[in-house]
TORNUKE-702023 format. One line per 4 residues: number of its first residue (from 0); for each residue x, y, z of N, C-alpha, C. Coordinates in Angstrom, 2 decimals. Example, Ala and Ser with C-alpha at 12.3 -4.5 7.8 and 13.67 -1.06 7.14 Angstrom:
0) 13.19/-5.69/7.80/12.30/-4.50/7.80/13.20/-3.30/7.80  12.85/-2.25/7.08/13.67/-1.06/7.14/12.90/0.03/7.87
***
This chain:
0) -61.99/-5.05/87.78/-62.34/-6.23/87.01/-63.84/-6.30/86.72  -64.60/-5.40/87.27/-66.04/-5.40/87.07/-66.40/-5.29/85.59  -65.70/-4.43/84.84/-65.97/-4.27/83.41/-65.65/-5.54/82.65  -64.58/-6.22/83.03/-64.21/-7.47/82.37/-65.30/-8.51/82.60
4) -65.78/-8.60/83.83/-66.85/-9.55/84.14/-68.13/-9.23/83.36  -68.44/-7.96/83.22/-69.62/-7.55/82.45/-69.45/-7.93/80.98  -68.25/-7.76/80.46/-67.97/-8.12/79.07/-68.10/-9.62/78.87  -67.57/-10.41/79.80/-67.69/-11.86/79.72/-69.17/-12.26/79.71
8) -69.95/-11.70/80.60/-71.38/-12.02/80.66/-72.10/-11.61/79.38  -71.78/-10.45/78.86/-72.42/-9.98/77.64/-72.09/-10.89/76.45  -70.84/-11.30/76.35/-70.45/-12.20/75.27/-71.14/-13.55/75.40  -71.23/-14.07/76.62/-71.93/-15.34/76.85/-73.39/-15.23/76.40
12) -74.04/-14.16/76.80/-75.45/-13.98/76.44/-75.61/-13.84/74.93  -74.72/-13.10/74.28/-74.81/-12.90/72.83/-74.63/-14.23/72.11  -73.63/-15.02/72.52/-73.37/-16.31/71.87/-74.58/-17.23/72.05  -75.12/-17.29/73.27/-76.27/-18.14/73.51/-77.47/-17.72/72.66
16) -77.69/-16.42/72.56/-78.80/-15.90/71.76/-78.62/-16.27/70.29  -77.41/-16.11/69.79/-77.14/-16.43/68.39/-77.31/-17.92/68.11  -76.89/-18.76/69.04/-77.02/-20.20/68.83/-78.48/-20.65/68.84  -79.34/-19.94/69.57/-80.76/-20.29/69.66/-81.58/-19.72/68.51
20) -81.07/-18.70/67.85/-81.87/-18.03/66.81/-81.85/-18.83/65.51  -82.91/-18.66/64.74/-83.00/-19.33/63.44/-82.08/-18.68/62.42  -81.88/-17.40/62.53/-81.02/-16.68/61.59/-79.64/-16.50/62.22  -79.04/-17.60/62.55/-77.77/-17.61/63.27/-76.67/-16.90/62.48
24) -75.84/-16.18/63.18/-74.69/-15.50/62.59/-73.79/-16.54/61.92  -72.99/-16.11/60.97/-72.08/-17.03/60.30/-71.29/-17.84/61.31  -71.10/-19.09/60.99/-70.41/-20.01/61.89/-68.99/-19.51/62.22  -68.29/-18.95/61.24/-66.92/-18.48/61.47/-66.89/-17.33/62.48
28) -67.92/-16.49/62.47/-68.00/-15.38/63.43/-68.21/-15.95/64.83  -69.10/-16.93/64.95/-69.35/-17.54/66.25/-68.09/-18.22/66.78  -67.36/-18.90/65.91/-66.12/-19.55/66.33/-65.14/-18.52/66.88  -64.99/-17.42/66.19/-64.08/-16.36/66.64/-64.53/-15.75/67.96
32) -65.83/-15.56/68.13/-66.35/-14.99/69.37/-66.15/-15.95/70.54  -66.36/-17.25/70.31/-66.15/-18.24/71.36/-64.67/-18.28/71.74  -63.79/-18.22/70.75/-62.34/-18.19/71.04/-61.96/-16.94/71.83  -62.51/-15.82/71.43/-62.22/-14.57/72.15/-62.73/-14.65/73.59
36) -63.91/-15.21/73.77/-64.46/-15.37/75.11/-63.59/-16.29/75.95  -63.14/-17.39/75.36/-62.27/-18.32/76.09/-60.98/-17.64/76.52  -60.40/-16.86/75.65/-59.17/-16.13/75.99/-59.41/-15.11/77.09  -60.53/-14.43/77.01/-60.87/-13.44/78.03/-61.07/-14.09/79.39
40) -61.79/-15.21/79.41/-62.04/-15.92/80.66/-60.71/-16.44/81.23  -59.87/-17.01/80.37/-58.58/-17.53/80.84/-57.73/-16.41/81.42  -57.70/-15.27/80.77/-56.92/-14.13/81.27/-57.50/-13.60/82.58  -58.81/-13.58/82.67/-59.48/-13.04/83.85/-59.18/-13.87/85.10
44) -59.11/-15.16/84.93/-58.97/-16.03/86.09/-57.57/-16.58/86.30  -56.59/-16.03/85.58/-55.19/-16.39/85.84/-54.75/-15.75/87.14  -53.97/-16.48/87.93/-53.46/-15.85/89.16/-52.57/-14.66/88.82  -52.65/-13.64/89.64/-51.80/-12.47/89.42/-50.36/-12.82/89.69
48) -49.49/-12.29/88.86/-48.05/-12.56/89.02/-47.37/-11.39/89.68  -46.36/-11.69/90.47/-45.51/-10.66/91.05/-44.28/-10.54/90.17  -44.17/-9.43/89.47/-43.00/-9.23/88.59/-41.86/-8.58/89.32
***
């Protein structure tokens, strides 16, 4: 899960950087990235299931 955690951190940092910059990325791109991050975080912290 280390790679997943690194990806989550990288996405968080990228989103924060984009929101602070004057030449912010298109709003629709940011919305998609935030949604992707939310899905990744939700998947990462779901309890493991026994199938």
